[in-house]
C-alpha positions as CSV (number, residue, x, y, z in Angstrom):
1,M,10.0,-30.1,78.4
2,T,9.1,-26.4,78.2
3,L,5.9,-25.1,79.8
4,L,3.6,-22.1,79.1
5,V,1.2,-21.0,81.8
6,V,-1.7,-18.9,80.5
7,G,-3.0,-16.7,83.4
8,A,-0.9,-14.8,85.9
9,S,-3.0,-15.0,89.1
10,A,-3.0,-17.3,92.1
11,A,-3.6,-20.5,90.1
12,G,-1.0,-19.8,87.5
13,L,1.6,-18.6,89.9
14,G,0.9,-21.5,92.2
15,T,1.5,-23.9,89.3
16,V,4.9,-22.3,88.6
17,E,6.0,-22.3,92.2
18,A,4.9,-26.0,92.7
19,L,6.8,-27.1,89.6
20,R,10.0,-25.4,90.9
21,R,9.6,-26.9,94.3
22,K,9.2,-30.4,92.8
23,G,12.4,-29.9,90.9
24,Y,11.3,-28.9,87.4
25,S,14.2,-27.0,85.8
26,E,13.1,-26.4,82.2
27,R,11.9,-23.1,80.7
28,I,8.6,-21.7,82.0
29,T,6.7,-18.7,80.5
30,M,3.8,-17.1,82.3
31,L,1.4,-15.0,80.1
32,G,-1.0,-12.6,81.8
33,A,-3.7,-10.3,80.4
34,E,-3.3,-7.8,83.2
35,P,-0.2,-5.5,83.5
36,H,0.2,-6.2,87.2
37,L,2.4,-8.8,88.8
38,P,0.4,-11.7,90.3
39,Y,-1.8,-10.5,93.1
40,D,-4.4,-11.8,95.5
41,R,-8.1,-11.3,94.7
42,P,-9.9,-12.0,98.0
43,P,-8.7,-8.7,99.6
44,L,-10.1,-6.6,96.7
45,S,-13.7,-6.7,98.0
46,K,-12.6,-6.0,101.6
47,Q,-9.2,-4.6,102.5
48,V,-8.5,-2.8,99.2
49,L,-12.0,-1.5,98.7
50,S,-12.1,-0.2,102.3
51,G,-8.7,1.5,102.0
52,H,-7.2,-0.6,104.8
53,W,-4.6,-2.0,102.4
54,E,-2.5,-0.2,99.8
55,P,-2.7,-2.0,96.4
56,A,1.0,-3.2,96.6
57,R,0.0,-5.3,99.6
58,T,-2.1,-7.6,97.4
59,Q,1.0,-8.8,95.5
60,L,1.3,-12.6,96.0
61,R,5.1,-12.4,95.9
62,P,7.6,-9.4,95.8
63,A,9.4,-8.9,92.5
64,E,12.7,-10.2,93.9
65,R,11.0,-13.4,95.0
66,L,9.4,-13.9,91.6
67,S,12.9,-13.6,90.0
68,T,14.0,-16.7,91.9
69,L,11.5,-18.7,89.9
70,D,13.5,-18.2,86.7
71,A,10.3,-17.8,84.7
72,E,9.6,-15.3,82.0
73,F,6.6,-13.1,82.8
74,L,4.8,-11.6,79.8
75,L,2.1,-9.3,81.3
76,G,-0.5,-7.0,79.8
77,D,-1.0,-9.3,76.8
78,A,-4.1,-11.5,76.6
79,A,-4.2,-14.9,74.9
80,V,-6.5,-14.9,71.9
81,S,-6.2,-18.4,70.5
82,L,-4.8,-21.9,71.1
83,D,-3.6,-24.5,68.7
84,V,-3.8,-27.7,70.8
85,R,-2.0,-29.9,68.3
86,E,1.0,-27.5,67.9
87,R,0.7,-26.4,71.6
88,T,0.8,-22.8,70.4
89,V,-0.8,-19.7,71.9
90,R,-1.3,-16.4,70.0
91,T,-1.7,-13.2,71.9
92,A,-3.4,-9.8,71.5
93,S,-0.1,-8.3,70.6
94,E,0.4,-11.0,67.9
95,R,3.0,-12.9,69.9
96,T,3.2,-16.6,69.1
97,L,4.2,-18.8,72.0
98,T,4.9,-22.5,71.7
99,A,5.7,-25.0,74.5
100,D,5.7,-28.7,75.1
101,G,3.0,-28.3,77.8
102,I,0.4,-25.7,78.5
103,V,-1.5,-24.9,81.7
104,L,-4.7,-22.9,81.3
105,A,-5.4,-20.6,84.3
106,T,-7.4,-17.8,82.7
107,G,-10.0,-17.5,85.5
108,L,-13.3,-15.6,85.2
109,R,-14.9,-12.5,84.0
110,P,-17.9,-10.8,85.7
111,R,-21.4,-11.2,84.3
112,T,-22.9,-7.9,83.3
113,L,-26.4,-6.3,82.9
114,P,-27.7,-5.2,79.5
115,G,-26.7,-1.6,78.8
116,Q,-24.1,-1.2,81.5
117,D,-21.1,-0.9,79.2
118,G,-20.0,2.7,79.0
119,L,-22.4,3.9,81.7
120,D,-20.8,6.0,84.3
121,G,-21.2,4.9,87.9
122,V,-21.6,1.2,87.1
123,H,-18.9,-1.2,88.3
124,V,-17.8,-4.8,88.4
125,L,-15.2,-6.1,90.8
126,R,-12.7,-8.6,89.5
127,T,-9.4,-6.9,89.1
128,L,-7.3,-4.6,91.2
129,D,-8.1,-1.7,88.9
130,D,-11.8,-2.5,89.3
131,A,-11.5,-2.2,93.1
132,L,-9.6,1.1,93.0
133,A,-12.2,2.6,90.6
134,L,-15.1,1.5,92.7
135,R,-13.5,2.9,95.9
136,T,-13.1,6.3,94.2
137,D,-16.8,6.3,93.4
138,L,-17.9,5.1,96.8
139,L,-16.1,7.9,98.4
140,S,-17.8,10.5,96.3
141,R,-21.3,9.3,95.7
142,P,-24.0,8.8,98.4
143,R,-26.4,6.1,97.2
144,T,-25.1,2.6,96.2
145,V,-26.9,-0.5,95.0
146,V,-25.1,-3.8,94.9
147,V,-26.7,-6.2,92.4
148,G,-26.0,-9.7,93.6
149,D,-26.9,-11.6,96.8
150,G,-24.0,-14.2,96.6
151,V,-20.6,-14.1,98.3
152,L,-19.1,-11.3,96.3
153,G,-22.1,-9.1,96.5
154,T,-22.6,-9.5,100.2
155,E,-18.9,-8.8,100.8
156,I,-19.0,-5.6,98.8
157,A,-22.2,-4.5,100.6
158,A,-20.6,-5.1,103.9
159,T,-17.5,-3.2,103.0
160,A,-19.5,-0.2,101.6
161,A,-21.6,-0.1,104.7
162,G,-18.5,-0.2,106.9
163,M,-17.2,2.9,104.9
164,G,-20.4,4.8,105.9
165,V,-21.9,4.5,102.4
166,P,-25.7,4.1,102.2
167,V,-26.0,0.8,100.4
168,T,-28.9,-1.4,99.2
169,L,-28.4,-5.1,98.3
170,A,-30.6,-6.4,95.6
171,G,-31.1,-10.0,94.3
172,P,-33.7,-12.7,93.7
173,Q,-33.0,-14.9,96.7
174,P,-35.1,-14.6,99.9
175,A,-32.0,-14.0,102.0
176,P,-28.2,-13.5,101.2
177,L,-26.6,-16.7,100.0
178,A,-29.8,-18.7,100.6
179,A,-29.0,-21.1,97.8
180,Q,-25.6,-21.8,99.3
181,F,-26.4,-21.8,103.0
182,G,-30.1,-22.7,103.4
183,P,-32.6,-20.7,105.4
184,V,-31.1,-21.1,108.9
185,V,-27.7,-19.5,108.2
186,S,-28.9,-17.1,105.4
187,D,-31.5,-15.6,107.6
188,L,-28.8,-15.0,110.2
189,L,-26.7,-13.3,107.5
190,A,-29.7,-11.1,106.6
191,D,-30.0,-10.0,110.2
192,L,-26.3,-9.2,110.3
193,H,-26.5,-7.0,107.2
194,T,-29.7,-5.3,108.3
195,A,-28.2,-4.5,111.8
196,R,-25.2,-2.9,110.2
197,G,-27.2,-0.6,108.0
198,V,-27.5,-2.5,104.7
199,N,-30.9,-2.1,103.0
200,L,-32.0,-5.5,101.8
201,R,-34.3,-5.5,98.8
202,L,-34.3,-9.3,98.1
203,G,-36.7,-11.6,96.5
204,A,-37.0,-9.9,93.1
205,A,-34.6,-10.2,90.2
206,V,-32.9,-7.1,88.7
207,T,-33.9,-6.6,85.1
208,G,-31.9,-3.5,84.1
209,L,-30.6,-0.1,84.8
210,E,-32.0,3.4,84.6
211,S,-29.8,6.3,83.4
212,Q,-29.7,9.9,82.4
213,D,-27.0,11.8,80.4
214,G,-24.8,8.7,80.4
215,R,-24.8,8.1,84.1
216,V,-26.7,5.5,86.1
217,T,-29.6,6.7,88.1
218,G,-31.2,3.5,89.3
219,V,-31.7,-0.2,89.3
220,R,-34.9,-1.7,87.9
221,L,-36.5,-4.7,89.5
222,E,-38.8,-7.3,87.9
223,T,-41.6,-5.8,90.0
224,G,-41.2,-2.5,88.1
225,E,-39.8,-0.7,91.1
226,V,-36.6,1.4,90.5
227,L,-34.0,1.6,93.3
228,P,-32.4,5.0,93.1
229,A,-28.6,4.8,92.8
230,D,-25.6,7.0,92.1
231,V,-23.3,4.0,92.1
232,V,-24.2,0.4,91.0
233,V,-22.0,-2.6,91.6
234,V,-22.9,-5.6,89.4
235,A,-21.8,-8.8,91.3
236,F,-24.2,-11.6,90.3
237,G,-21.7,-14.2,89.2
238,A,-18.9,-14.7,86.7
239,T,-18.2,-16.7,83.6
240,P,-15.1,-18.7,82.8
241,N,-12.7,-17.0,80.4
242,T,-12.9,-19.6,77.6
243,E,-14.0,-17.6,74.5
244,W,-10.5,-17.5,73.3
245,L,-10.4,-21.3,73.3
246,E,-13.4,-21.7,70.9
247,G,-12.3,-23.6,67.9
248,S,-9.3,-25.0,69.7
249,G,-10.7,-28.5,69.9
250,L,-11.0,-28.4,73.7
251,A,-14.3,-29.3,75.3
252,L,-15.9,-26.2,76.8
253,A,-18.9,-26.3,79.1
254,N,-19.0,-24.0,82.0
255,G,-15.2,-24.0,81.9
256,V,-12.5,-26.1,80.4
257,V,-13.7,-29.7,80.7
258,C,-11.0,-31.9,82.1
259,D,-10.6,-35.5,83.3
260,S,-9.8,-36.5,86.9
261,R,-6.2,-35.4,86.5
262,C,-7.3,-31.9,85.3
263,R,-6.1,-32.8,81.8
264,A,-8.0,-31.1,79.0
265,A,-6.0,-32.7,76.2
266,E,-2.7,-34.3,75.7
267,G,-0.1,-31.8,77.1
268,V,-2.8,-29.3,78.1
269,H,-4.1,-28.9,81.7
270,A,-6.4,-26.4,83.4
271,V,-6.3,-25.0,87.0
272,G,-8.3,-22.7,89.1
273,D,-11.6,-21.0,88.4
274,V,-11.6,-21.9,84.7
275,A,-11.1,-25.7,85.2
276,R,-14.2,-28.0,85.3
277,W,-12.8,-31.4,86.2
278,H,-14.1,-34.8,87.1
279,H,-14.0,-35.3,90.9
280,Q,-13.5,-39.1,90.9
281,T,-14.7,-39.8,94.5
282,L,-17.8,-37.7,94.2
283,D,-18.4,-38.8,90.6
284,V,-19.4,-35.3,89.5
285,A,-17.9,-32.5,87.4
286,L,-16.8,-29.7,89.6
287,R,-15.6,-26.1,89.0
288,L,-14.7,-24.3,92.2
289,E,-14.3,-20.5,92.4
290,N,-12.1,-19.9,95.4
291,R,-8.5,-19.1,96.3
292,T,-8.0,-22.4,98.3
293,N,-8.9,-24.6,95.3
294,A,-6.7,-22.5,93.0
295,L,-3.6,-23.3,95.1
296,E,-4.4,-26.9,95.8
297,Q,-5.3,-27.6,92.2
298,A,-2.1,-25.8,91.0
299,G,0.0,-28.0,93.2
300,H,-1.7,-31.2,92.0
301,V,-1.4,-30.3,88.4
302,A,2.3,-29.6,88.8
303,G,2.6,-33.1,90.1
304,V,0.6,-34.6,87.2
305,V,2.8,-32.7,84.7
306,L,5.8,-34.3,86.3
307,G,4.4,-37.8,86.1
308,D,2.4,-38.2,89.4
309,D,-0.7,-39.8,87.9
310,R,-3.3,-39.3,90.6
311,P,-6.8,-37.9,90.5
312,Y,-7.6,-34.5,92.1
313,T,-10.1,-35.2,94.8
314,P,-10.1,-32.3,97.3
315,V,-12.6,-31.6,100.0
316,P,-14.3,-28.3,98.8
317,Y,-13.6,-25.3,101.0
318,F,-14.2,-21.6,101.0
319,W,-14.5,-18.7,103.4
320,T,-16.0,-15.2,103.5
321,D,-15.5,-12.3,105.8
322,Q,-18.4,-9.9,106.3
323,F,-18.3,-7.1,108.9
324,D,-16.7,-8.8,112.0
325,T,-18.1,-12.2,111.0
326,K,-16.0,-15.0,109.5
327,I,-17.7,-17.9,107.8
328,H,-15.8,-21.0,106.8
329,V,-17.3,-23.8,104.8
330,H,-16.0,-27.4,104.3
331,G,-17.6,-29.9,102.0
332,I,-20.7,-29.3,100.0
333,L,-23.8,-27.5,101.4
334,F,-27.2,-28.2,100.0
335,A,-30.0,-25.6,100.6
336,D,-32.5,-28.4,101.4
337,A,-30.1,-30.2,103.8
338,E,-31.0,-30.8,107.4
339,V,-29.0,-28.3,109.5
340,S,-28.0,-28.9,113.1
341,I,-25.9,-26.8,115.4
342,V,-23.2,-29.1,116.8
343,E,-21.1,-26.5,118.6
344,G,-21.8,-23.0,120.0
345,S,-25.2,-21.4,119.4
346,L,-27.1,-19.1,116.9
347,A,-27.9,-16.7,119.7
348,E,-24.2,-16.2,120.5
349,R,-23.4,-15.7,116.8
350,R,-20.7,-18.3,117.2
351,F,-21.4,-21.8,116.1
352,V,-20.6,-24.8,113.8
353,A,-23.5,-26.0,111.7
354,Q,-23.6,-29.5,110.3
355,Y,-25.4,-30.1,106.9
356,R,-26.9,-33.6,106.5
357,R,-28.6,-34.9,103.4
358,N,-30.1,-38.4,103.0
359,G,-28.5,-39.2,106.4
360,V,-25.0,-38.3,105.2
361,V,-23.0,-35.3,106.5
362,T,-22.0,-33.4,103.3
363,G,-20.7,-30.1,104.8
364,V,-19.9,-28.1,107.9
365,L,-20.1,-24.4,108.3
366,G,-18.3,-22.4,111.0
367,W,-19.7,-18.9,112.0
368,N,-16.8,-17.2,113.9
369,M,-15.5,-20.7,114.8
370,P,-12.9,-21.4,112.1
371,K,-10.8,-23.9,114.1
372,Q,-13.8,-25.8,115.4
373,A,-15.2,-26.1,111.8
374,R,-11.9,-27.4,110.5
375,L,-11.8,-30.0,113.2
376,R,-15.2,-31.3,111.9
377,R,-13.8,-32.1,108.4
378,P,-13.5,-35.8,109.4
379,D,-17.3,-35.8,109.8
380,L,-17.7,-35.6,106.0
381,T,-14.8,-37.9,105.0
382,G,-17.3,-40.8,104.6
383,A,-19.4,-38.7,102.2
384,L,-16.5,-37.9,100.0
385,V,-15.0,-41.4,100.0
386,G,-18.3,-43.1,99.7
387,G,-19.3,-41.2,96.5
388,K,-21.9,-38.8,95.4
389,P,-24.1,-37.5,98.3
């Protein structure tokens, strides 16, 4: 059985590596839209943007290691259509690739603001090239506005501030990541950013951009206020890369819709940020956007492809590094949950917070206590095994 993996990032490469580890010896082809060998995305908003890492350090595996996988890498050529029945993918360069099985790992693309395309000084951050272009602008322009108060936006703001760039963080939430963390932790995150020099202009949605002579000059808020800017980073979410799958017959709804085995159709599976699968123990459809899930799901799908017919039921997990603070989250956090500090203290900026909803522990968050947070994972096993919180 031959296999085609569409998407050459962590999830796609993880699938190939897991297949080889499990003894799969047939032909594998990996198709990637970017020209680069598979690389890691989390460092882009931190180590690469700050200049602490050279771009080559982001490579997931050196070229000589990739060669041991005995896979064909077709890079710099995006998929444009899929025929599910024939298991055939057509590419931008008019290649036609056919395989017995297909794994979709096409990831995400950033959301954008109206009018930003072609406007100098406006950036998104998804690819290695995005990070390098943004770094160049940050080093040469004094005023930066980051649009987006979620994980990526706050990481970029923290990195820019650490580079000595005057940065403003704009977004509709009352505090950074308020919807994810709730008021106790998000207020603490706001204090952290303010203390490190980030100007927080939160609580009002961004409605557009101001420009002059083809270059951005400001960010317009719903209040009518304009935040002056020489550089703008748009980081308010991303959309699954599924447009190329329209008309394929696959179900598409906030990602590629899959069953509990991450199967989108007979012989077609999805992994990583693009996959929206049925979490059998939680009895919900989930799509997780993080590096940990990309690798775990890749390993699971490799097993399913080889006949290990088990549902994919992970404990959700993600982390974010901002300034000298490391935040680790296990399980599911609800903004309206009851939050209690079970280790450490808020005052010490070192603690583990437990999130309880309807009497059930659904998540734990570690603030500069990664090991202690991980050891609390058994606290939420009951919630995951018992079903939907």
